[in-house]
N, C-alpha and C positions, 0 to 999 in steps of 0.2 A: 498551761503556767509551769515554770520551774520552782522546785522546790526548795528552800532552804531549812537547815537546822541550827538550832542556836550554837554557836559559835564554840561553845564549851563543851558542846558532844562530840567536838571532834580531834582536840589531845593532839592537835596539831603542832610538830615542834620544829625549830631550824637544826640542822647541824652543819660540820664541815663537810659531809657525804651530800648534803641535799634537805628535799623537803620529807616529811617524817610522816604517813598517817596513823592513826591509831588502829590496830588490827589484828589481834593477837593469834599468835600461831596456830592456837588450839582451833580457828577457825580454818584452816587450810589440813587437818587430819587426813580429810579426806572429801570426795566432789559432792555429797551429800551435807556434810556440814558447809564447806563451801557453798553451796547453791543457797541455802540459806541463808546466810550471812551478805553474799554477794553485792546484793542492794545497797546495803548501807554503804557497806565500801565504798559502791560505785560514787553514791550521793556526795560522800565526804572528797572522791578527785573533782565532782564536778565544782563542787563549789569553790576549790583553789586553781584548778587547771587555769592554766592559761597560753598561746602560742602564738607567735606574732606570722607565722604561717598560717593563713586562715584557711588552704586547704586543709591540711594537718589539723588545725584545730577540728574543725566539723567534721573532718573524718573519725575522729578520735571521739568527738560529744554524742554524735548522735547514736553512737554504737555502747558509751556511760549510759546516754539514757534509755536504751534496750535494757543495760544491766540493772538498772535502777528503779525497771518496770515502770520508766517514765513516759510512756508509750505514745502520748501525743506531742510531748517533747520529743521524742527520739522520730516522729515524723516531718518536724516543722526545721530539724536541723539535718536531717539528709535532705531535704528539698535546698537549702543554704549549700549544702556541701555540694549538691548537681547545680546549683545557678554558681556558682566560683567556677564550677571547669566548664560550662557552659559555653561560654565567649557567645559566639553567633548560634552555636550549635543546640537548638532547643526541641531535637528530637532524639539523635542519639544518646543522647545522655540522660533520657527519660530511662535507659536500661542499667544504670548507674545503679549497685544497692539494688536493684531489685529484688532478688533473694530475701532480703531484710526489711525489704517495701511489704512484700507479700505477708509475711511475720506477722509485722507491726500491724499489721491493718486486720488483718487475722484478731489481735490478741484485745485491739480495740473494740469492733464488733461484736466478738464473743457473746458479750455481757448481755449486749441487746437482741441477739438474734436466737440466744439459750440454745447451741446445739454446740458436743464436742468438740474441741478444738479441730481433728482431725476433718470431720465434716466439715467445719467452717471452710478451713483450708483449702480443700479440695472445689470448694465454690469461688474462691475470691481467687484461686490462682489462673484457672484459664482465661475468668473473666477480665483480669488484670492485664495477660499476658496480649492477649488479641486486642485491648484497647490499645496496645503501644505500635508505633509505627512500624515498620519490616524492619529497619537497620537497626531499633532499639530491641527488639522482640530477638532478633539473631543474639545482641550483644548478648542479653538478657537469659537467654535459653544456657547458654556457656558455662553459666556463674553457677551452675547444679552439676558437674564435675569437680569435687575436690576430692583428692588421697586423706579418705576421712581417718586411715591409721597415720597419717602425716598429722593429723589435726589432732587425732585424740593422744599421740607421743609428745606433740608440742606442748599441749594442756595440760598433762598429768605432768611432766618434766618441770615446769613454772613452778607447780602444785607442789610437787614432792622436795621440790628445791629449796622452797622456802624456809627460811633460817628460824629457830626458835628465838622468842620475843615478843613482846608486844605493839610493836610497829614496822612497817613496811615504808619502803621509799616510794615517793610518787612514780616513778619509772615504770619499776615493777607491778605497783600496782595498777597501773595504765595497762601494762602488757599483758599481765595477768586475766584479767578482767575482756579486753580483746579476744584472747584464744579462750576465754570460757564463752564468750557471747557468740564468737564463729562454729565452736566445736557443737554448744548446745542446739543453735539455729538448727544445723543442718544433721543435727542425730533426728529433730523431732519432725525436719519435711523430707528427707532425699527419697525417702520410701514413697511415699506418695507423691514425688512430682515426676521420678521416672516414668510410669506410663503414660502421664500428662504430654510430655517435652514430646517421647516418643511419637506418638502423634502428630503432633506440633513439625517435627524434621520429616517425616515422612512426608506431610504433605505439602513441605514447601520446595523441600532440597532432594535431590538426587546427591547422596557423598560416598564419599573410600577414603577410609581412612588408615587402610593398611597398605596403600602401594610401596612397590620396592622396587629403585632401579638398580641399574648395575653400571658403576662408573667406568670406562677404559682400562682402570688399572686394578679392576676386580672387588674396588669396595661396593660396602651396599649402604643405599642411601633411601631414605625413609623418606614419605611424600602424601599429605591429603589432597583431595579432590571435592570440590563441592562446585553444581550446577542448579539452577532453579529447575523445578519438574516441569517447567511450559518453556523453558529456553529454547529457543532453535539449535539444530542439528550440531551446527558449526559455531562456534566464536574465537575471538583472541583470547586469550588467558591470561592471567595476570600472576608471576610469581613473586611469594617472596620466600626468602633463602635463608633460613631463621636458625640462631643455635638455641634461642629459648622456648625450648620444647615445651608444649602442657597444652591446656586444654583450651585454651584463648586462641589458639593457630585456628580453631575454627571458625571463631569471630570471622580472622581477617578472610577466611575463603568466602564463609558465607558473605560479608560484606563486598566483595570483588563480584559475588553469583546476585546480591542484589543489584548491583549495579550495569549488570546486564552483558558479565565476561564469566570465564570458567575464572574460578579461583582455586589457585594450589600454595602451598605451601610448603615447603622441602627443607627439612633439616638438614642442618651440615653433621658431618661425616661421625660417626660415634653418635647421635644422639637420637635418643627413640627406639625405633628397630632397628638400627643401623649397627652391629655389631663389632663393628671399629672402634680401637682408642679414638677417645676426644682429645683432640690438637687446633685449638681454635687459629682462624684465620690461616692456617697451611693450605691447604687443601683447596679452598676455597674455588679459585680461578677456574680448577679445571673441573674440578665437581659440577661448578654451575655450569658451564658449558655442556657437561653430560645429560644433567636435567633439562634443560632446555630442547636441546636434541631430542630428548622422548617425550616431551611437552608437543612440543613442534609436530610428530608424527602421532598423534592420537586422533582418533575418530572427531572425537569432538571440539575440538581444535582446527581452526583454519589458519595455523601454521604460522600466525603471529604472535610473540610474545611480549606483554612488556614486563615492570617490574620495580616492586612497590617496598619502603620502609625505612626505618631511621633507626641510627646507631650504629648496631654491629650489619644490621639488616641496608644499612646505609654503604657500608662497606662492600658486603657482598656484591654489591652492582660494579661497585668498581671495581672488584676482584673479574664477574664476570665481562665487563667490559673491557680487562686485558686479552682474552681472548676471547674475540664478539663473534657473538654466532649468530650466521645470516636473518636466523627468525626474530632476535631479540631485535626488536621494533624502536623501545623507546626506556629511559628508565628514569625514576622520582629516587635518588636518593637524597633521604631526607637525614638531616644531623649527623651526615656520615662521618664514622671515625676513622680520623688518616693514621694510620696504622705507621710507626715509624714517625710520627710525627708529633700527634697530641694524644696517643697512646699507644704501652702503656707507659709512654717519656715523653713529658709534654718539653720542646724544646733542647732535648737530651736532657731532663730530667726525669730518672724514675720516679714514680709514684708509688704509696703503699697501697694504695687503692686497689693495685693492678690484682695483689694478692689474692684479697677477698672475690676481686669478680673472677678468677682462675676457678677457685673456690664453687662459684655460685654456679657455675658452667660444665664443669667436671665433675662436681660429687655424684651428679645420677644421671640417668638417661634424660632426665626434663631439668629442670633449675630446682636449685636449694634454696626456696625463700625460705626457710627457719635460721639457716646458716649465712644467709646474707642480711638478714635485716636484724641479729644478733649485734646492736650498735656498742653494748657493756663486753662483748668479745673483742667485740675489734678494737674498739678504743682503747681497750685494755691492753692487746695484744702490740699496736704502735705504740702505747704509753711505753710498755715495758722496751722492745725494743731499742727505744728513744733514748729512757735513762740508762739502759746499760751501754750505751758505746759500743757494741756490737757493729760487725759490718752489717751493711741492707742487704747482703747476700744473707744473712744470716736469722733474718725474718721472718721465714719458713719454720726454721728449726724453732725460733721463740714461741713463732703463733701453735707449734704443738705437733705442724703435720706437714714433713717435710716434702716440697712439692716440687718437681722435674723441670715442669712448664715455666715456674717458675724463675727458675736457673738456670733454663737454657736462655728466657728472655733476656737474662738479663748480659750473656754472654754477646750481647750485640745493643752496646749503648749510643752509636750511631747510627743513621737513615744506609744502614749498609746491604750488599745484595740478597740476605736474610728475609727483609723489611721489603725493600722492591720488586722483590720476585712472588709478593700474595698478590700484587693491586698493580693496576696502573702505573709506570711510574714513565716519566719524560717520554720520549719516540711513541712510546704506546697512544698516548694522548693523539695522536697528529692521525692516528688509524680512527681516531672513535667519532663517527659522523652521523650517529643516531642522533636526535633528539633529546635534550635532556632538560628536566627541573627541576633543582637544586632549592630544596630550603633549610633554613636556618633562623636562630634566634642571637638578639645581643646579648644574653644569657645564656646561651646553651653552650653545655660544657663541651663540646666538641667542634663547636664553629671553627677552631683553626682547623681543622679537619675539612669539615665543609667547602671551607673557603682557599683552601690548598688545592683540592681536585677541580676547581671554579677556576682559578687563577691558570693552573697548571694546563687545563683545559685549552683556556683561551691563549694562552701563550703557544703551547706546540702546533693547536688549528686553529689559523686564523679566518676559517670558515665555519668556526665550532656555531653548533645553534645550540646552545645552552643558554638558559634564566635562571635569573637568580631569585629568590623572595626570601627578606630577611626583616625581622620586625621585632620589637620587645618580646622574646618569646624565650625559656625558658627549654631544656633537652627534650622535655616531655610536650610541650608546648608547638612547638615547632614540627611536629612528627601527628599532630592529632588536633585533640581541641586548644588552642590556647587558653590560661584562666586567664579571668578577668581582673585580677590579682596576684601579682607574682613577687615575694619578698618584700614588702612596704608599699609597690609602688602600684597603681592601680593604671591600668592600659589606656590607653587614648580606644574611644569608641568605634572608630574605625579599625585600630587591629584589631578588632575580635572577629575574626575571620574562621572558619573549618576549613583548616588545612586538609583533611583529608575530602571534604567537597572539594576540593579546589586540585588535587591530585586525580580524583576521576573525571573532572572536566578536564583535566591534559589527556586523558586517555580517550576520552571520546571524540576530541580535538584530534589527535596525532593518530588513532583505531579506527576512530569513525564519521572522518570528514567534517564534524563539528567545528562551531568558534571555536576562538583564541578565547581561553577563559578573560574574562574584561578587564582583570587585575593585571595581564602581563602585556602592558602595553609599551615596553622596550625589555633589553637584558637585563635590565637593573632593578628590580621593585621595591623600596624601603619606606618602610614608616617613618617618619622624624618624631620620634618622642617629645611631647610638649604643643607639637603645630597642631596634630590629628588631622594629618596628611600622608597620603601615599607619593611619592616620588617614583618617577620612572626616567632612566637615563641608557644609555647605548654601554655605558661603561665606566668603569669605578671612577677613573678619573676625571668624570663631568659631573661628578659628585662635588666638586669643588671648584672654587675659583680663587682661591688665596691659600696661603699656609702658614699660621701664627710661629714664629718659633719663640722661645723661651727659654734664658740662660737658668741654671741654677747656680746661686750666686751662695757666699756665705757671709754675706747681710744678715742681719735679723732681724725678724717682721715679728715682734711677741715672742710667740712660744714657736715659731717656723722662722725658715730662710725664707727670702725673696724669690721667685721666680721674674725676671727681670728680661724685656723683648730687644732689653740694649746686649749687646755680647761687652764683658766687663774689660776694662782699659787695662788691667795687669792682672798676671794669675795669681791666682790662691787658691786655697783648698780648705775643706773641711775634711777633720780628721774624725776619724771612727774606729772603735776597738772592737772587737766583738769576741767572747769568750767561747769557745765552743764547749768546754769541759762545763761551765753550765747548763745544766740542764733540772732549772729550777721554771721554765718556762712551759714546764708541759702543757695549762691547759688555757689554751688558745681556743681564740673567735673561732670555728669554722664555717659556722652559718652569717654570713652578713647579708644584711640588707641592701637592695638598691638606693631605699631611702629611709634615712637614718639621724642618728642624731649624733654620733660616734661612727669610727672608724678604726681600723688596726694598721698599728703603726709600729708593731712588733719587731723590734731588732733592728728599727729605721730610722730616718731623717724625712722633715714633711718641709716643703717648701706650698710657699702662695705666693697667686699674683696678686695683683691691683684690681680693683671693682672694674668690669666691662661698661664705658658709657654706654654703649649698644649692642643685643643681643645680636647673636649669629647662628648658624647651624654647625655644631661638632659633627663632621661626617666622614664616616673612614676610620681606618686605624694610624695611631700614631705613630709616630717616626721615631729618629732621634739620634743621637751618639752617647755616650758615656766618656768622660776622661776619666781616668781613676789608676793609681797604682797600690800593689798591696805586696804585705810581705811574704806572700807564698804563691805558688802557679795555676790558681787555678779560686773561683769564688761563684757561687749561683746567685743570682740578682733578682730580687723584684720591685715592677715599679706599677704601682696602682695611679690613678687620676679619677679626681672627683669634683664634682661641680660645687662649692659652699653656695648657694643660694642666700637671699637675700636674709631669709626666717633663720640661716645658722644651722638647716640643715644639709646634709651628703646626699648627694646624687654620685652613685657608682656611673663611671663613662664608660672606662676599659682597665684592663691590666694585662703586665705583660714579666714571664719568667724565661730566663736563660740560663744557662750554663756559660759562663765566660769564652772558656777555652772550644764552644762548636759557635757562639756565637757568628761568626763570619761564615760558616761552611757547617751544614750539620751531619757530614759525613765523615769531616777530617776536623781532627782535635790538633787545637794549635794552642800550647802550653802560655801561659802569661809567662814574664820575665820579672821575679821579683824587684821589685822598687824603680819600677820604669812605668814611665807615661802611656799606660794603653788605651788606645777605643775599642769600646765595648759596642757593637753596634743594637738600636731597636730596631727590629725588624719584623717581626710577626704577630703582632699585639692584638689585643681583640676588636673588631669591629662595631663600629655604632653613631646611631644618626640620634642628636638629640638637640631641639632650639637651647640654645645657654640664653638666662635671663639678665638683659639688663641689671648691673647690679650686683651680679654673682661674680666669684673670682673660680681660677680653677687649683684645688690645691694636687700637690704630688706627693706621691710618699713614695720614699726609695728606702730600700731595705736589703738586707742580705737572708735567703730565706734557711732557716732554722725552724723545725720544727716535725714533729712526729709524722706528719703527711707527705710528708718528700724523702728522699736521698739527703743525708749530709756528705757536703761536700765539705773534707778537712783543708783541700788545697794541699797536697803532698804532691800532686803531679798523677798519681799511682789512679788504675782503675777505682773510680770511685764507689763500685760495688763493694770493694776489697779496704778501703778505707774504716780505721777503727778511729777511737777514740785517742789511743796512743799516737796515731798521726797527726792529733793537733796541736801537738808541741805549743807553743808559744801561742797566744790568741792574735786572731788575724787582725792585722792594722790595716787601714782603706784608707786612702788620701782621696775624693770626690773634689774633680777641680771645676772651677767655675767657668770653663769651655764645654762644659758638659751640655746639651741643648737637647730640648723637645721639641717637636714637632707636630703642630697639632694642625690636620686638616683640615679647611673650615670652608662657609659658602657664605656670603656676606651680601 
């Protein structure tokens, strides 16, 4: 049972900087004093803590329960966390949080069995580990390889940075409790676990973590290789070519071994044991070829290699396909980064996040989780840049660490040869004749990249044997285990599939002549949100049998403007003014629920349709043309589309951002002529499938992109990375013409 204390004891107050909790700084003078007072702090946090993201909520809550020494609640909420993560997978997910579970169960049981903690822990650990399915135990075994110095330094940094006073912010308190809990658990258990884990791993796997491979140009690449102890002498190998080096890689390699393959994780140049400089994306095509060549010649490999992985690891598969090695027989690019398409810029607009990610992967030979997870630092850095009015090129200096990779990328604002040379491009796709399975999600941050590769492959290779699976998944769900609920939306039950299981069924299909996975009934396999069904078609065009065109009129409809299916008879416009020098809008909603009672209309106009008499499926990416004139030479535009349901809640359907000067061609900038009516195409929006209910409306937000998360385009016509607030001069004046149209692909 959750414990509650009288409200008066909490001394909670709200001020401009957020929620504060009573916790005098004298309680953080040293770790011993803090540990005595940490349970009371955790209970205060639990009493007020809320989070719309249920994964984040339970992930924090069970840890807070541990600090509060409410171990039964901790076990309950750890189970809740797993259930939300699980989707259809009830096996592997049992290993999530295993290091905490053993600790919790030991704490619960120790009073009854009346033995010292260490003795109790050594009893429960092997018992619980051996009770797990092999896939879960392989995952769990890799949770006990932390960098204790990093954990120690992270906790003591938070402790020592505590400012004087009687209160602490809710966020700081939560971070402090999390860091303390992790460091405490590992400090007490790691020495106990190591001999037991060594016995488990030696019994189950043959592995080598220190393989070094030389590339043709003399670089050294670092690999891990894992096989089951009872595996046949020769097997196909599954390769993950990875920039996110760390102990978790062993899980991926072991997972391949468990599924009947040799698991190989290779790190990109400069990572882990590689002495070279870390230069993300730049060498992966050539290096992947050399790694595959080495793997194919090993005595444990039968000469066939498949590739797997998501995000950057999806990109490295398309990089490998650019220079296709004969041994590479299939790839499964999941949520693949579209370099030069959706990262580090989306439709030619650079994102502030790129600097955060660069530090994440280049600060050390592994990944720098502490730096990456420091939301306060990065929010502050991006806001300071935004408020300063300085050029985007100065962001790294304002953040405090000038970065040559950041500066190098900014030299390439178009999809030029710098990006093209990294990955399969145009005619390269015509030579890619291996079978491919792409997975992505409607709410995947890299969906535009995944769909770019899919569309380019089919465009340049009419015989492409390339399948697509897409559903209501975010970036992580579409490459592993979908969440049962994402951002306020509970996904349909049929969408709860195990993406990892699908991947290995695909490998069995291609490499072991097993049956084709049942889900893959045609080239395009998509889940219709709200109908709880999968549909299967041969091509994207077969998803629709009609298009509804909505014109963005200047006629008022309460607080909105009307979207009309008829082209207005006379040309009219809505006038909008954007004052770039106004930086009072630094606090914006970066987190938007899929289903919510509000939506973000910052710097925008809103348009709404009439209620629909009949329901239909919104299937695909919306298209359109924006007719506008501006008093400058360029502008960055954002379009978001929602279903306004009869309940008056909003369901996010899709979005699009673009730089007007690149909207017609992402390789060639075409500046606008001031005060001339121009056409800006909408041609690369997010893809979705959703049953729109009768009585619903479509709501569209049309806005100018202006916030700390993206470059600011002041419209001077100069390289946007070099523009400053001095280039803003007079406010941006836009005339949005009522011949602007949004075209929605539908199935009726």
